[in-house]
C-alpha positions in Angstrom: -85.5 85.1 22.8 -86.0 88.5 21.2 -85.2 87.2 17.7 -87.8 84.4 18.1 -90.4 87.0 19.2 -89.6 89.2 16.3 -89.9 86.3 13.9 -93.4 85.4 15.3 -94.5 89.0 15.0 -93.2 89.2 11.4 -95.0 86.0 10.5 -98.2 87.3 12.2 -98.0 90.5 10.1 -97.6 88.4 7.0 -100.7 86.4 7.9 -102.7 89.6 8.4 -101.5 91.0 5.1 -102.4 87.7 3.4 -106.1 88.1 4.3 -106.6 90.7 1.6 -107.3 89.1 -1.8 -105.2 91.7 -3.6 -102.2 90.8 -1.6 -102.6 87.0 -1.7 -101.8 86.5 -5.3 -98.6 88.5 -5.2 -97.5 87.1 -1.8 -98.0 83.5 -3.1 -96.3 84.0 -6.4 -93.3 81.8 -7.2 -91.3 84.9 -8.2 -91.5 86.5 -4.8 -90.3 83.3 -3.1 -92.2 83.9 0.2 -93.8 80.5 0.0 -90.4 78.8 0.1 -89.5 80.7 3.3 -92.9 79.8 4.9 -92.5 76.1 4.1 -89.0 76.2 5.8 -90.6 77.7 8.9 -93.3 75.0 9.0 -90.8 72.3 8.4 -88.1 73.4 10.9 -89.3 75.9 13.5 -91.0 75.2 16.8 -93.4 77.1 18.9 -95.7 79.8 17.5 -93.8 80.5 14.2 -95.0 77.4 12.3 -98.6 78.2 13.3 -98.3 81.7 11.9 -96.7 80.4 8.8 -99.5 77.9 8.3 -102.1 80.6 8.6 -100.4 82.6 5.9 -100.1 79.6 3.6 -103.7 78.7 4.1 -104.7 82.3 3.2 -102.4 82.2 0.1 -103.8 78.9 -1.0 -107.3 80.4 -1.4 -106.2 82.3 -4.5 -106.7 80.1 -7.6 -103.6 81.6 -9.1 -101.4 80.3 -6.3 -102.7 76.7 -6.1 -100.7 74.9 -8.7 -97.4 76.4 -7.6 -98.2 75.9 -3.9 -99.1 72.2 -4.6 -96.0 71.5 -6.6 -93.4 69.0 -5.6 -90.8 71.7 -6.1 -92.2 73.8 -3.2 -92.4 70.9 -0.8 -95.5 72.3 1.0 -97.7 69.2 0.7 -95.3 66.9 2.6 -94.9 69.6 5.2 -98.7 69.8 5.6 -99.0 66.0 5.8 -96.4 66.0 8.6 -98.4 68.7 10.5 -101.7 66.8 10.1 -100.0 63.6 11.3 -98.4 65.2 14.4 -100.6 68.0 15.5 -104.2 68.1 16.9 -104.8 71.8 17.3 -105.4 74.8 15.2 -102.2 74.2 13.2 -103.7 70.9 12.0 -106.9 72.8 11.0 -104.7 75.3 9.0 -102.9 72.4 7.3 -106.1 70.6 6.4 -107.6 73.8 5.1 -104.6 74.4 2.9 -104.6 70.8 1.6 -108.3 71.2 0.7 -107.6 74.4 -1.1 -104.7 72.9 -3.0 -106.7 69.9 -4.0 -109.2 72.1 -5.9 -106.5 72.5 -8.6 -106.8 69.5 -11.1 -103.0 69.7 -11.6 -102.4 68.9 -7.9 -104.7 65.9 -7.5 -102.4 63.2 -9.0 -99.5 64.2 -6.8 -101.6 64.7 -3.7 -103.2 61.3 -4.2 -99.9 59.5 -4.6 -99.1 56.8 -2.0 -95.7 58.4 -1.3 -97.4 61.2 0.6 -99.6 59.1 2.8 -102.7 61.2 2.4 -104.6 58.4 0.8 -104.5 54.9 2.3 -102.7 52.3 0.3 
């Protein structure tokens, strides 16, 4: 559909914008709220849209300033990433794994990410 194609193009544009360091911190800020929308796309959309959203999230997670918020329970990104890792074998999985790696670099995220509830670490 046209709206689906427009959505993918918009997400692709966001991914390209997120490559620049100076954009990443702002785009990943809690105040802007973009991360919430991207998590919703990853969690509920099908097709190319989640892939583009995952690429943007991975780029945003590179900025140290974004990692604590992006790894928070409040955002819900970590469970969405775990679901992608569990169900996808392609590039989307690579984006999800890269994002998890970036988020795990923040000390504040390690306890939550290591909790048995998420299934990242074997019980």
